Every structure is written in structure tokens, then in C-alpha cells.
C-alpha positions as a Markdown table, in Angstrom:
| # | Residue | x | y | z |
|---|---|---|---|---|
| 1 | Met | 0.0 | 0.0 | 0.0 |
| 2 | Val | 1.2 | 3.5 | -0.9 |
| 3 | Lys | -0.2 | 6.8 | 0.2 |
| 4 | Gly | -2.0 | 8.5 | -2.7 |
| 5 | Arg | -1.6 | 12.1 | -3.8 |
| 6 | His | -4.9 | 13.0 | -2.3 |
| 7 | Gly | -3.8 | 12.0 | 1.2 |
| 8 | Arg | -5.8 | 8.7 | 1.2 |
| 9 | Ser | -4.5 | 5.2 | 1.3 |
| 10 | Gly | -4.8 | 3.6 | -2.0 |
| 11 | Asp | -3.0 | 1.9 | -4.9 |
| 12 | Ser | -1.1 | 3.8 | -7.5 |
| 13 | Asp | -0.5 | 3.0 | -11.2 |
| 14 | Pro | 2.9 | 3.4 | -12.8 |
| 15 | Ser | 1.9 | 6.7 | -14.3 |
| 16 | Gly | 1.5 | 8.2 | -10.9 |
| 17 | Thr | -2.2 | 8.7 | -11.2 |
| 18 | Ala | -3.9 | 8.1 | -7.8 |
| 19 | Leu | -6.2 | 5.1 | -7.6 |
| 20 | Glu | -9.2 | 5.2 | -5.4 |
| 21 | Val | -10.9 | 2.3 | -3.7 |
| 22 | Pro | -14.5 | 2.8 | -2.7 |
| 23 | Pro | -15.2 | 2.0 | 0.9 |
| 24 | His | -17.8 | -0.6 | 0.0 |
| 25 | Ala | -15.7 | -2.3 | -2.6 |
| 26 | Gly | -13.9 | -5.6 | -2.1 |
| 27 | Ala | -10.3 | -5.9 | -1.3 |
| 28 | Gly | -9.3 | -6.4 | -4.9 |
| 29 | Ala | -11.5 | -3.6 | -6.4 |
| 30 | Val | -9.7 | -0.7 | -7.8 |
| 31 | Arg | -11.2 | 2.3 | -9.7 |
| 32 | Arg | -9.3 | 4.9 | -11.7 |
| 33 | Lys | -10.2 | 8.4 | -10.8 |
| 34 | Gly | -11.0 | 10.3 | -14.0 |
| 35 | Pro | -9.8 | 13.8 | -14.8 |
| 36 | Ala | -12.1 | 16.7 | -13.9 |
| 37 | His | -14.0 | 18.2 | -16.8 |
| 38 | Ala | -13.3 | 21.8 | -17.7 |
| 39 | Ala | -16.1 | 24.2 | -17.2 |
| 40 | Pro | -17.9 | 25.3 | -20.4 |
| 41 | Ala | -16.8 | 28.6 | -21.8 |
| 42 | Arg | -19.4 | 31.4 | -21.3 |
| 43 | Glu | -20.4 | 33.5 | -24.3 |
| 44 | Asp | -19.4 | 37.1 | -24.0 |
| 45 | Glu | -22.9 | 38.7 | -24.2 |
| 46 | Gly | -21.5 | 42.2 | -24.9 |
| 47 | Gly | -19.1 | 41.0 | -27.6 |
| 48 | Gly | -21.6 | 40.9 | -30.4 |
| 49 | Leu | -22.9 | 44.4 | -29.8 |
| 50 | Lys | -19.3 | 45.7 | -29.6 |
| 51 | Glu | -18.3 | 44.1 | -32.9 |
| 52 | Leu | -21.5 | 45.5 | -34.5 |
| 53 | Ala | -20.7 | 49.0 | -33.3 |
| 54 | Ile | -17.2 | 48.8 | -34.6 |
| 55 | Asp | -18.5 | 47.6 | -38.0 |
| 56 | Leu | -20.9 | 50.5 | -38.2 |
| 57 | Val | -18.2 | 53.0 | -37.3 |
| 58 | Val | -16.0 | 51.6 | -40.1 |
| 59 | Leu | -18.8 | 51.8 | -42.6 |
| 60 | Ile | -19.6 | 55.3 | -41.7 |
| 61 | Ala | -16.0 | 56.4 | -41.9 |
| 62 | Ala | -15.6 | 54.7 | -45.3 |
| 63 | Phe | -18.8 | 56.4 | -46.6 |
| 64 | Val | -17.5 | 59.8 | -45.4 |
| 65 | Leu | -14.1 | 59.3 | -47.0 |
| 66 | Val | -15.7 | 58.3 | -50.3 |
| 67 | Arg | -18.1 | 61.3 | -50.2 |
| 68 | Val | -15.3 | 63.8 | -49.3 |
| 69 | Phe | -12.6 | 62.5 | -51.7 |
| 70 | Leu | -14.2 | 60.5 | -54.5 |
| 71 | Leu | -18.0 | 61.1 | -55.2 |
| 72 | Gly | -20.7 | 63.7 | -54.9 |
| 73 | Leu | -24.4 | 63.1 | -54.5 |
| 74 | Tyr | -27.0 | 65.5 | -55.8 |
| 75 | Val | -30.8 | 65.8 | -56.2 |
| 76 | Ile | -32.4 | 67.3 | -59.2 |
| 77 | Pro | -35.5 | 69.4 | -58.2 |
| 78 | Ser | -36.4 | 71.1 | -61.5 |
| 79 | Gly | -36.6 | 70.4 | -65.2 |
| 80 | Ser | -33.9 | 72.4 | -67.1 |
| 81 | Met | -32.0 | 69.2 | -67.9 |
| 82 | Glu | -34.9 | 67.1 | -69.1 |
| 83 | Asp | -35.1 | 64.6 | -70.6 |
| 84 | Thr | -31.6 | 63.7 | -69.6 |
| 85 | Leu | -32.3 | 64.3 | -65.9 |
| 86 | Gly | -35.8 | 64.4 | -64.4 |
| 87 | Ile | -37.2 | 66.1 | -61.4 |
| 88 | Gly | -36.3 | 64.1 | -58.3 |
| 89 | Asp | -33.5 | 62.2 | -59.9 |
| 90 | Arg | -30.4 | 61.6 | -57.8 |
| 91 | Val | -27.0 | 61.6 | -59.5 |
| 92 | Ile | -23.5 | 60.6 | -58.6 |
| 93 | Thr | -20.7 | 62.9 | -59.7 |
| 94 | Thr | -16.9 | 63.0 | -59.5 |
| 95 | Asn | -15.7 | 64.9 | -56.5 |
| 96 | Gly | -12.4 | 65.8 | -54.8 |
| 97 | Leu | -9.6 | 63.5 | -56.1 |
| 98 | Thr | -11.7 | 62.1 | -58.9 |
| 99 | Arg | -12.6 | 65.6 | -60.1 |
| 100 | Lys | -8.9 | 66.4 | -60.3 |
| 101 | Leu | -8.3 | 63.3 | -62.4 |
| 102 | Val | -11.3 | 63.8 | -64.7 |
| 103 | Lys | -10.8 | 67.1 | -66.5 |
| 104 | Pro | -14.0 | 68.9 | -67.8 |
| 105 | Arg | -14.7 | 68.4 | -71.5 |
| 106 | Arg | -17.3 | 69.7 | -74.0 |
| 107 | Gly | -20.4 | 67.6 | -73.6 |
| 108 | Asp | -19.9 | 66.9 | -69.9 |
| 109 | Ile | -22.8 | 67.3 | -67.4 |
| 110 | Val | -21.3 | 69.4 | -64.7 |
| 111 | Val | -22.3 | 70.5 | -61.2 |
| 112 | Phe | -21.0 | 73.9 | -60.3 |
| 113 | Val | -21.4 | 76.7 | -57.7 |
| 114 | Asp | -23.7 | 79.5 | -58.7 |
| 115 | Pro | -21.2 | 82.0 | -60.2 |
| 116 | Ala | -23.2 | 85.2 | -60.0 |
| 117 | Gly | -26.6 | 84.9 | -58.4 |
| 118 | Trp | -28.2 | 82.9 | -61.1 |
| 119 | Leu | -30.6 | 81.4 | -58.6 |
| 120 | Ser | -31.7 | 84.7 | -57.0 |
| 121 | Lys | -34.7 | 85.2 | -59.3 |
| 122 | Glu | -35.9 | 81.6 | -58.8 |
| 123 | Gly | -35.9 | 82.2 | -55.1 |
| 124 | Ser | -38.2 | 85.2 | -55.4 |
| 125 | Ser | -40.5 | 83.8 | -58.1 |
| 126 | Gly | -43.3 | 83.1 | -55.6 |
| 127 | Gly | -43.2 | 79.3 | -56.2 |
| 128 | Pro | -42.5 | 76.8 | -53.5 |
| 129 | Ser | -38.9 | 76.6 | -52.3 |
| 130 | Ile | -37.3 | 73.3 | -53.1 |
| 131 | Met | -34.1 | 72.4 | -51.2 |
| 132 | Lys | -32.3 | 75.7 | -51.9 |
| 133 | Ser | -28.6 | 75.5 | -52.5 |
| 134 | Asp | -25.8 | 77.2 | -54.4 |
| 135 | Phe | -25.3 | 74.4 | -56.9 |
| 136 | Leu | -26.4 | 74.2 | -60.5 |
| 137 | Ile | -26.2 | 71.4 | -63.1 |
| 138 | Lys | -25.8 | 72.0 | -66.9 |
| 139 | Arg | -24.1 | 70.7 | -69.9 |
| 140 | Leu | -20.7 | 72.1 | -70.8 |
| 141 | Ile | -20.7 | 73.4 | -74.4 |
| 142 | Gly | -17.8 | 75.8 | -74.7 |
| 143 | Met | -14.3 | 75.6 | -73.3 |
| 144 | Pro | -11.9 | 78.5 | -72.7 |
| 145 | Gly | -11.2 | 80.3 | -76.0 |
| 146 | Asp | -14.2 | 78.8 | -77.8 |
| 147 | Thr | -16.7 | 80.9 | -79.7 |
| 148 | Val | -20.2 | 79.7 | -79.0 |
| 149 | Glu | -23.0 | 81.1 | -81.2 |
| 150 | Cys | -26.5 | 80.5 | -82.5 |
| 151 | Ala | -28.7 | 82.4 | -85.1 |
| 152 | Gly | -31.8 | 81.5 | -83.1 |
| 153 | Ser | -35.2 | 80.4 | -84.4 |
| 154 | Gly | -34.2 | 76.7 | -84.6 |
| 155 | Ala | -30.7 | 77.2 | -86.0 |
| 156 | Pro | -28.1 | 74.9 | -84.5 |
| 157 | Val | -25.6 | 76.0 | -81.9 |
| 158 | Lys | -22.1 | 76.4 | -83.3 |
| 159 | Val | -18.7 | 76.0 | -81.5 |
| 160 | Asn | -15.8 | 77.6 | -83.3 |
| 161 | Gly | -17.9 | 77.7 | -86.5 |
| 162 | Val | -19.0 | 74.1 | -86.5 |
| 163 | Ala | -22.7 | 73.3 | -86.1 |
| 164 | Leu | -23.5 | 70.8 | -83.4 |
| 165 | Asp | -25.9 | 67.9 | -83.8 |
| 166 | Glu | -27.5 | 68.0 | -80.3 |
| 167 | Thr | -30.4 | 65.6 | -81.1 |
| 168 | Ser | -28.8 | 62.9 | -78.8 |
| 169 | Tyr | -29.4 | 65.0 | -75.6 |
| 170 | Ile | -31.5 | 68.1 | -76.3 |
| 171 | Arg | -35.1 | 67.7 | -75.2 |
| 172 | Pro | -37.4 | 66.7 | -78.1 |
| 173 | Gly | -39.3 | 69.7 | -79.4 |
| 174 | Ser | -36.9 | 72.2 | -77.8 |
| 175 | Asp | -35.0 | 74.5 | -80.2 |
| 176 | Pro | -31.2 | 74.8 | -79.6 |
| 177 | Ser | -32.0 | 78.4 | -78.8 |
| 178 | Ala | -35.0 | 80.6 | -79.4 |
| 179 | Phe | -32.9 | 83.7 | -79.8 |
| 180 | Ala | -29.5 | 84.6 | -81.2 |
| 181 | Phe | -26.3 | 84.9 | -79.3 |
| 182 | Lys | -22.6 | 84.9 | -79.8 |
| 183 | Val | -20.0 | 84.6 | -77.0 |
| 184 | Lys | -16.3 | 84.2 | -76.8 |
| 185 | Val | -15.4 | 82.1 | -73.8 |
| 186 | Ser | -12.8 | 83.8 | -71.6 |
| 187 | Glu | -9.8 | 82.1 | -70.1 |
| 188 | Asp | -10.5 | 79.7 | -67.2 |
| 189 | His | -14.2 | 79.8 | -67.8 |
| 190 | Val | -16.8 | 77.6 | -69.6 |
| 191 | Phe | -20.1 | 78.1 | -71.4 |
| 192 | Val | -23.0 | 76.0 | -70.2 |
| 193 | Leu | -26.5 | 75.2 | -71.5 |
| 194 | Gly | -29.4 | 73.1 | -70.2 |
| 195 | Asp | -30.8 | 70.2 | -72.3 |
| 196 | Asn | -34.3 | 71.6 | -71.9 |
| 197 | Arg | -33.4 | 74.9 | -73.6 |
| 198 | Ser | -36.8 | 76.5 | -73.3 |
| 199 | Asn | -36.7 | 76.1 | -69.5 |
| 200 | Ser | -33.0 | 76.7 | -68.6 |
| 201 | Ala | -31.4 | 79.8 | -67.1 |
| 202 | Asp | -28.0 | 79.1 | -68.5 |
| 203 | Ser | -25.1 | 81.1 | -69.9 |
| 204 | Arg | -27.3 | 82.7 | -72.5 |
| 205 | Tyr | -29.4 | 84.6 | -69.9 |
| 206 | His | -26.7 | 86.0 | -67.6 |
| 207 | Gln | -24.6 | 88.1 | -70.0 |
| 208 | Gly | -24.9 | 91.1 | -67.6 |
| 209 | Asp | -23.3 | 89.4 | -64.6 |
| 210 | Gly | -19.7 | 89.7 | -63.5 |
| 211 | His | -18.6 | 86.7 | -65.6 |
| 212 | Asn | -20.5 | 87.6 | -68.8 |
| 213 | Gly | -22.7 | 84.5 | -68.3 |
| 214 | Leu | -19.7 | 82.2 | -68.0 |
| 215 | Val | -18.8 | 79.8 | -65.2 |
| 216 | Pro | -15.3 | 79.9 | -63.7 |
| 217 | Met | -13.7 | 76.5 | -64.0 |
| 218 | Glu | -12.8 | 76.6 | -60.3 |
| 219 | Asn | -16.6 | 76.6 | -59.6 |
| 220 | Ile | -17.0 | 73.2 | -61.1 |
| 221 | Lys | -17.5 | 70.6 | -58.4 |
| 222 | Gly | -18.0 | 67.4 | -60.4 |
| 223 | Thr | -18.9 | 65.7 | -63.6 |
| 224 | Gly | -22.0 | 63.5 | -63.8 |
| 225 | Leu | -21.5 | 59.8 | -63.8 |
| 226 | Val | -24.7 | 58.0 | -63.1 |
| 227 | Thr | -28.4 | 58.4 | -62.1 |
| 228 | Tyr | -28.9 | 56.1 | -59.2 |
| 229 | Trp | -32.4 | 56.9 | -58.0 |
| 230 | Pro | -35.2 | 56.2 | -58.6 |
| 231 | Leu | -34.2 | 52.7 | -59.7 |
| 232 | Thr | -36.4 | 52.9 | -62.8 |
| 233 | His | -34.2 | 55.9 | -63.9 |
| 234 | Trp | -30.9 | 54.2 | -63.2 |
| 235 | Lys | -28.4 | 54.8 | -66.1 |
| 236 | Met | -24.9 | 55.8 | -66.8 |
| 237 | Leu | -24.7 | 59.5 | -67.8 |
| 238 | Asn | -23.4 | 59.6 | -71.4 |
| 239 | Asn | -21.7 | 62.9 | -71.7 |
| 240 | Arg | -22.1 | 62.9 | -75.5 |
| 241 | His | -18.5 | 63.9 | -76.3 |
| 242 | Ser | -19.0 | 62.6 | -79.9 |
| 243 | Ala | -21.3 | 65.6 | -80.6 |
| 244 | Phe | -18.2 | 67.8 | -80.4 |
| 245 | Asp | -15.7 | 65.6 | -82.4 |
| 246 | Gly | -15.7 | 67.9 | -85.3 |
| 247 | Val | -15.0 | 71.1 | -83.3 |
| 248 | Pro | -11.6 | 72.6 | -84.0 |
| 249 | Ala | -9.3 | 74.2 | -81.5 |
| 250 | Pro | -10.3 | 77.7 | -80.6 |
| 251 | Gly | -9.0 | 80.6 | -82.7 |
| 252 | Gly | -10.0 | 84.0 | -83.9 |
| 253 | Ser | -12.2 | 86.4 | -82.0 |
| 254 | Gly | -15.8 | 86.4 | -81.0 |
| 255 | Ala | -18.4 | 89.2 | -81.0 |
| 256 | Ala | -20.2 | 90.4 | -77.9 |
| 257 | Tyr | -23.5 | 88.8 | -77.0 |
| 258 | Ala | -26.5 | 90.1 | -78.8 |
| 259 | Gly | -30.0 | 89.0 | -77.9 |
| 260 | Pro | -32.9 | 89.5 | -75.6 |
| 261 | Ala | -32.9 | 88.9 | -71.9 |
| 262 | Pro | -35.9 | 86.5 | -71.3 |
| 263 | Ser | -37.2 | 85.7 | -67.9 |
| 264 | Asp | -35.0 | 83.4 | -65.7 |
| 265 | Ala | -35.6 | 79.7 | -65.5 |
| 266 | Gly | -33.2 | 76.9 | -64.7 |
| 267 | Glu | -32.4 | 73.8 | -62.8 |
| 268 | Ala | -30.6 | 73.6 | -59.4 |
| 269 | Ala | -28.8 | 70.5 | -58.3 |
| 270 | Ser | -29.2 | 69.7 | -54.7 |
| 271 | Gly | -26.1 | 68.4 | -53.0 |
| 272 | Thr | -22.9 | 69.0 | -51.3 |
| 273 | Gly | -19.8 | 68.5 | -53.3 |
| 274 | Ala | -17.9 | 67.3 | -50.2 |
| 275 | Ala | -20.0 | 65.6 | -47.6 |
| 276 | Gly | -23.8 | 65.4 | -47.6 |
| 277 | Tyr | -26.8 | 66.0 | -49.9 |
| 278 | Gly | -27.8 | 69.3 | -51.5 |
| 279 | Thr | -29.8 | 70.6 | -54.4 |
| 280 | Gly | -29.0 | 72.6 | -57.5 |
| 281 | Arg | -30.9 | 74.1 | -60.5 |
């Protein structure tokens, strides 16, 4: 007989594991004492919520970074870009880093900051106020140095003497311009028009402002990429660069604007170019 490790008399096997003999067992009865079972691990009840909170924070941070540095989101509250963009459409544009990589071109749909109070008349028109902002959305027609002109009464718009075929984007039934104009685009500025020419307060209507109806290039916040809402309107925005393929490099001089000054009408794009939503005309 040897003294077991538990302080009781008992036999021992060669491995050193104590053997226990029950009191009621016979002299030859020996029972191996089994190892104790580990207690089951308890689930960390707060762990799931903590991981969910971390995931949400990461998603929000990623969204903010994308919004600030890559993409802009805008809402279209009026009809000056119909039928390309309808009232209530939501569009994604370049923004921040992507705006610097994608340079503006003729045919682009661009969102820009109101250069000289283009929206002021709309705000006092007596109609309902729809998500007021300082952003507008139009189609870029003339680049710096270009001469943009039209003889009016259904005549085509010309850029540097070449007539444009705008049937791929201008609203059906809308004339390229109901009145004549001729503008030489100054350095670091662009000339813009709405696709719904009869309902667009664009460069034609603002010749008396500080920029002669032109938009400083530094005011451009993004180029349209896609309409994402409503889902039935989902589409990539074709910027129709091909309509300007025959336009030569700018040269020569352009005459000053000549034409009437009709009542203001236009389209604001709601959005914030950096972070958040907004609207514009």
C-alpha cells in the first residue's frame, strides 16, 4: 500500500495517477479516478454588440471618405436638364480626387457653384422653395477660348464655326436656342446650356453678370457619372463627347453677346460636393 496524492491510502498505477478504492468495494477492487471536466466557456454577451458597433463606425468612416474625396451626390429638383435628368433624380458625380483626375470636356454634365446669383430670381418667383442651395447642373458646351453662337429660331448652336448635332441630348421639341447669341469664352471659364433649352437659365441669360454669363472652372464641383435613384431611372450618364468631335481648336475672335434677356428659368442640383446632400438648379 502507498499513500495516494490525495492523502488517502490507495494503490497507484505506474503513471503516478492516484487510484481510489471505494469503501464498499472488495479488497481487490480498484477504480481509476477520471480527470475533472473543464467548465464550459461562457459567451461574452456584450461582444456581439461591440463588434457590430465597430463595423458601423468603419462603414460610416468609409462612406464619409468616399463622399469627401471621391464622389458627390446631388438631387435634381427642376426640369432644365430634361429629358436627360428628371425632377427628383439623384445623381453621382466626380468629387475631390476624382474631379482632379477627370478634367472637364465639352459635352460633360457638370455641377457647379452659382457664379453670380443665377438662382436669385428663382428664389423670389413666388413658387415653393425646393431644397435651396448654391449648386447648378448644366451641360458644358464651350471651353476656354471657344466661340459659341446661334442664329436663333431653330438654328443649330455652333462652336468655333462648327454646327453641333445635339439631337442625342436636347429635349425633343426644344430649339437649340429661341434667340440669337454669340459669346467668346474667356480664359479659365466655360459656357453651359441646359438640355431643356426652353426652361433653362444658363449662360445665354446671364450676360450682364460679372462673368458675362460664363462659369469659372474653379466653380465646377463634379462631372455627372450615373443616375442612381429612382431605380427605374438608373443609367450611366453619357456625356455625348461625340457631338463635339468635329469642333476645331479655338481661334480668332468672337463678337459680344446680342439677344434678348428673357425671364429666368433653370435647374438647381441639390447636393454638397464634399459631404452630404444638397440641391441645384
